C-alpha positions in Angstrom: -5.6 -18.4 49.5 -2.9 -17.6 46.7 -3.3 -14.2 45.2 -2.5 -14.9 41.5 -1.7 -12.2 39.5 -2.7 -12.5 35.7 -2.1 -9.7 32.5 -4.8 -10.1 29.4 -4.3 -8.7 26.3 -7.0 -8.5 23.8 -6.0 -6.9 20.5 -8.5 -5.8 17.9 -8.3 -4.5 14.5 -7.2 -0.7 15.8 -8.1 -1.2 19.7 -5.2 -2.8 22.6 -7.4 -3.8 25.9 -5.3 -4.5 29.1 -6.6 -5.2 32.3 -4.9 -6.9 35.5 -6.0 -9.6 38.1 -5.8 -10.7 41.1 -7.5 -13.9 40.6 -10.8 -12.8 39.7 -10.5 -9.5 40.5 -9.9 -6.9 37.9 -7.9 -4.3 39.4 -6.9 -2.1 36.5 -8.3 -1.6 32.7 -8.0 0.3 29.9 -9.1 0.3 25.9 -6.8 2.2 23.7 -7.5 3.3 20.0 -5.2 3.2 17.4 -5.6 5.4 13.9 -5.7 4.1 10.9 -3.3 6.4 9.9 -0.9 4.7 12.9 -1.5 1.9 12.2 -1.1 2.4 7.9 3.0 2.2 8.4 3.1 -1.5 9.1 2.7 -3.9 5.7 1.2 -6.5 8.1 0.0 -6.8 11.4 2.5 -8.9 12.4 4.7 -6.0 12.1 3.1 -4.1 14.9 4.5 -6.2 17.9 6.7 -2.9 18.5 4.0 -0.4 18.3 1.5 -2.5 20.5 4.4 -3.8 22.8 5.4 0.1 24.0 1.4 0.4 24.9 1.3 -2.4 27.3 4.7 -1.5 28.9 3.3 2.1 29.2 0.1 0.5 30.8 2.2 -1.0 32.7 4.5 1.6 33.8 1.9 3.8 34.6 0.3 2.2 37.0 3.2 0.6 39.3 3.2 -2.6 37.7 6.1 -5.0 37.2 5.9 -7.5 34.4 8.1 -10.3 36.1 6.0 -10.2 39.2 3.1 -11.7 37.2 1.8 -15.3 37.3 0.5 -15.5 33.3 0.0 -13.1 30.9 -3.4 -14.4 28.5 -3.4 -13.1 25.3 -6.6 -13.6 23.2 -5.4 -15.2 20.0 -3.8 -16.8 17.6 -4.7 -18.3 14.1 -3.2 -22.1 14.2 -4.5 -25.2 12.8 -8.1 -25.7 14.7 -7.8 -26.3 18.1 -10.3 -27.7 20.8 -11.2 -25.4 23.4 -9.3 -24.7 26.5 -6.0 -22.9 27.7 -2.8 -23.3 25.5 0.6 -22.5 26.7 2.5 -20.0 23.7 5.5 -21.8 22.4 7.5 -21.4 19.0 5.2 -24.0 17.2 2.5 -21.8 17.9 3.9 -18.7 16.7 5.0 -20.3 13.5 1.6 -21.9 12.3 0.4 -18.1 13.2 3.1 -16.4 11.4 2.9 -18.7 8.2 -0.7 -17.3 7.8 -2.3 -20.4 6.6 -5.0 -20.5 9.2 -5.9 -16.5 8.9 -4.2 -13.5 10.0 -5.9 -10.8 13.0 -4.3 -8.4 15.1 -4.8 -10.8 18.0 -1.8 -13.2 16.5 -0.1 -9.7 17.6 -0.9 -10.6 21.3 0.2 -13.8 21.7 3.5 -13.0 20.0 4.0 -10.0 22.5 3.2 -11.9 25.2 5.4 -14.8 24.0 8.4 -12.5 23.8 7.9 -10.6 27.2 7.4 -13.8 29.4 11.2 -14.9 28.0 13.5 -15.7 30.6 10.8 -14.9 33.4 8.8 -17.3 35.3 5.5 -15.7 33.9 3.4 -18.6 31.5 2.3 -17.4 28.7 -1.5 -18.3 27.2 -4.0 -17.7 24.8 -7.7 -19.4 26.0 -10.4 -20.2 23.7 -8.6 -19.5 20.1 -10.5 -18.5 17.3 -9.5 -21.3 15.8 -11.3 -23.5 18.8 -13.1 -26.4 16.4 -16.0 -28.8 18.3 -17.8 -29.0 15.4 -19.8 -32.4 14.5 -18.9 -33.9 11.6 -22.2 -33.3 9.3 -21.2 -29.5 10.1 -18.4 -29.1 8.2 -20.2 -30.3 5.1 -20.6 -27.6 2.5 -21.6 -29.2 -0.5 -17.8 -29.7 -2.1 -15.0 -31.4 -0.9 -12.8 -28.5 -1.2 -14.3 -26.5 0.3 -15.3 -27.6 4.1 -16.9 -25.4 6.4 -14.2 -24.1 9.3 -14.8 -23.3 12.8 -13.9 -19.9 12.4 -15.8 -17.6 15.1 -15.8 -15.3 18.1 -15.1 -18.7 20.2 -13.5 -16.9 23.8 -16.9 -14.7 24.2 -19.0 -17.6 22.9 -18.0 -19.5 25.8 -17.5 -17.0 28.4 -20.5 -15.7 28.0 -22.5 -19.4 28.1 -20.7 -20.2 31.0 -21.5 -16.9 32.6 -25.3 -17.5 31.7 -24.7 -21.3 33.4 -23.2 -19.2 36.3 -25.8 -16.9 37.2 -28.5 -19.6 36.6 -27.1 -22.0 38.9 -26.4 -24.7 36.0 -23.9 -26.5 34.4 -22.5 -25.2 31.3 -22.1 -28.7 30.5 -26.2 -29.5 31.3 -26.8 -27.2 28.7 -28.0 -26.8 25.0 -27.3 -23.0 24.0 -27.9 -20.7 21.0 -25.4 -17.9 21.4 -25.4 -15.0 18.9 -22.1 -12.6 19.4 -22.7 -9.3 17.8 -20.3 -7.0 17.1 -17.7 -5.3 14.1 -18.4 -9.3 12.7 -21.4 -11.3 13.8 -21.1 -15.5 14.4 -24.4 -17.4 15.7 -23.3 -20.8 17.3 -25.0 -23.7 18.7 -23.1 -25.3 22.3 -24.4 -28.6 23.1 -23.6 -29.9 26.4 -20.0 -27.5 26.6 -19.2 -28.1 22.8 -19.4 -25.3 20.3 -20.8 -28.0 17.6 -21.6 -25.7 14.7 -21.0 -21.9 14.2 -20.6 -19.0 11.3 -17.8 -18.5 10.1 -17.3 -14.6 11.0 -14.1 -14.3 8.9 -14.3 -15.3 5.5 -17.9 -14.7 4.7 -20.4 -16.5 6.2 -23.8 -16.4 8.2 -25.8 -12.9 8.9 -23.4 -9.3 7.6 -22.4 -7.1 10.0 -21.6 -3.4 10.4 -18.2 -3.9 8.1 -18.3 -7.6 6.9 -20.7 -9.3 4.2 -21.3 -12.8 6.1 -22.6 -15.2 3.1 -23.3 -14.3 -0.4 -24.8 -15.5 -3.5 -22.2 -18.0 -4.9 -22.4 -17.5 -8.5 -22.5 -13.8 -8.2 -19.4 -13.9 -6.1 -17.4 -16.3 -8.9 -18.4 -14.0 -11.5 -17.3 -11.0 -9.7 -14.1 -12.4 -8.9 -13.5 -13.2 -12.5 -14.7 -10.2 -13.7 -11.1 -8.1 -14.0 -12.5 -5.6 -11.9 -10.9 -6.8 -8.6 -7.6 -8.2 -7.0 -7.6 -11.6 -4.6 -7.2 -8.8 -1.9 -9.2 -6.4 -3.1 -12.3 -9.1 -2.8 -11.0 -10.5 0.5 -10.8 -6.8 1.9 -15.1 -6.3 0.6 -15.3 -9.8 2.5 -14.1 -8.3 5.4 -13.3 -4.5 6.5 -15.8 -3.1 3.6 -19.1 -5.6 3.8 -22.0 -5.1 5.3 -23.6 -1.9 6.7 -20.3 -0.1 5.7 -20.9 -1.4 1.9 -24.6 -0.3 2.0 -24.3 3.1 3.8 -20.7 3.8 3.9 -21.2 3.7 8.1 -20.2 1.2 10.4 -21.6 2.6 13.8 -24.4 0.8 14.4 -25.3 3.9 17.0 -24.9 6.3 13.9 -27.4 3.7 11.6 -29.9 3.6 14.1 -29.9 7.3 14.4 -30.2 8.0 10.6 -32.8 5.0 10.5 -35.3 6.7 12.5 -35.3 9.3 9.5 -34.1 7.4 6.2 -36.0 4.7 5.2 -33.2 2.9 3.3 -30.9 3.3 6.6 -33.9 1.5 8.5 -34.1 -1.2 5.9 -30.2 -2.2 6.2 -30.6 -2.1 9.8 -33.5 -4.5 9.7 -31.5 -6.5 7.3 -28.9 -7.0 9.5 -31.2 -8.1 12.2 -33.5 -10.4 10.1 -30.4 -12.6 9.2 -29.3 -12.8 12.2 -32.5 -14.2 13.8 -32.8 -16.4 10.3 -29.2 -18.0 11.4 -30.5 -18.2 15.2 -33.1 -19.9 14.5 -31.3 -22.4 11.7 -28.7 -23.1 15.0 -32.5 -24.2 16.5 -32.9 -26.7 13.9 -29.0 -28.3 14.9 -30.2 -28.8 18.3 -33.1 -30.2 17.5 -35.1 -28.4 19.5 -33.8 -28.6 22.6 -32.5 -24.8 23.6 -32.6 -23.9 26.8 -31.7 -20.0 26.5 -30.7 -17.7 22.8 -27.9 -15.5 24.2 -27.3 -12.5 22.7 -23.7 -10.2 23.5 -21.5 -8.2 21.6 -21.3 -4.3 21.3 -24.6 -4.6 19.0 -26.7 -6.0 22.4 -26.2 -2.6 23.6 -28.8 -1.5 21.6 -32.5 -1.6 23.5 -34.3 -1.3 20.2 -32.2 -3.9 18.2 -32.6 -6.4 21.0 -36.4 -5.4 21.3 -36.7 -6.3 17.5 -34.5 -9.1 17.9 -36.9 -10.7 21.1 -40.1 -10.3 18.4 -38.3 -12.7 15.9 -36.7 -15.2 17.9 -38.7 -15.5 21.1 -40.4 -18.6 20.0 -36.9 -20.2 19.5 -36.4 -20.0 23.2 -36.1 -17.6 26.1 -33.8 -15.1 25.0 -31.7 -13.5 27.1 -28.9 -10.3 26.6 -25.5 -9.9 28.2 -24.4 -6.8 26.2 -20.9 -5.9 25.1 -17.9 -8.6 25.3 -16.7 -10.9 28.1 -13.1 -11.9 26.5 -10.9 -9.8 29.4 -12.9 -11.8 32.1 -12.9 -14.9 29.9 -9.3 -15.1 29.3 -8.4 -14.1 33.0 -10.2 -17.1 34.3 -9.2 -19.3 32.1 -5.3 -18.6 33.1 -6.5 -18.8 36.6 -8.3 -22.3 36.3 -5.2 -23.6 35.3 -2.8 -22.2 37.9 -5.0 -23.8 40.1 -4.6 -26.8 38.8 -8.4 -27.2 37.5 -8.0 -27.2 34.0 -5.1 -28.9 31.7 -2.5 -26.7 30.0 -2.5 -27.6 26.7 0.0 -27.4 24.1 -0.3 -27.0 19.6 0.8 -30.2 18.0 3.1 -29.6 15.4 
């Protein structure tokens, strides 16, 4: 059996997660934290490419790995025009769309940029897997209430699909045969309806939709938000930061670590209320996705870092157990998802797609 060598890159706003795989097996992995002070010198996240690339090169050197001996480098990214799920080759067209900023901006965009640059002049294939702009929405899910404001598919697509497939594998079933509701609970919280292998509706975790999270507002009262935007008190950039970065628990409590919030909630009723509010909103969205699937739900799956909390998961089970059996996969499966997606292409089991102009 051929031994395929795979490097995976997963950049968060203040972290760089790297892993080395041989076929399905993870041989090495690391998670590097970057301080806000270190990153503050960069005006735009795409300017971090040299800084982040140096971290990758140190990881390879420290572990005696030669980039040129890899078969593929798989990055989490990036923000292009909406795409069907799958594995995409990183090319100039993809990078041009990411650089435009028209489709969003996130640290994951830097990962695909670096993967492409490192692979230049080598036989290493640079790819992204189930990018965050994955769009498999049914048409009615796009309607928001006004044609100038369509609902968009922008959520944790990579981890959603990976967790759905993991559940299917663990239960001896095919992902394409199941109806699932998956909630990713991390810095952002997104909830999606998975119908027979397609993610047909989801909350927008970038621009203010769905439940509030540790640092994002989720959906807000529209009229009040409009009034705030035109109050003269905030700039456009400040409003965007309020929605994503300084919203949610951060806005209410000046704290974005759920573990700390849980500890304080035991003594402070306001902390307890805000934590319950986050759980409440998430469960409400999960129940709504039950309607999307017309009540035909095989399982509700909770994943992401917050799913490590026994108190939160127990409370969620109480609230939404009526929808379907509730299954928990704590943490993120994104590194495995990147490697396994790339491996399927290398084996010829999945097509390698490209972003159209």
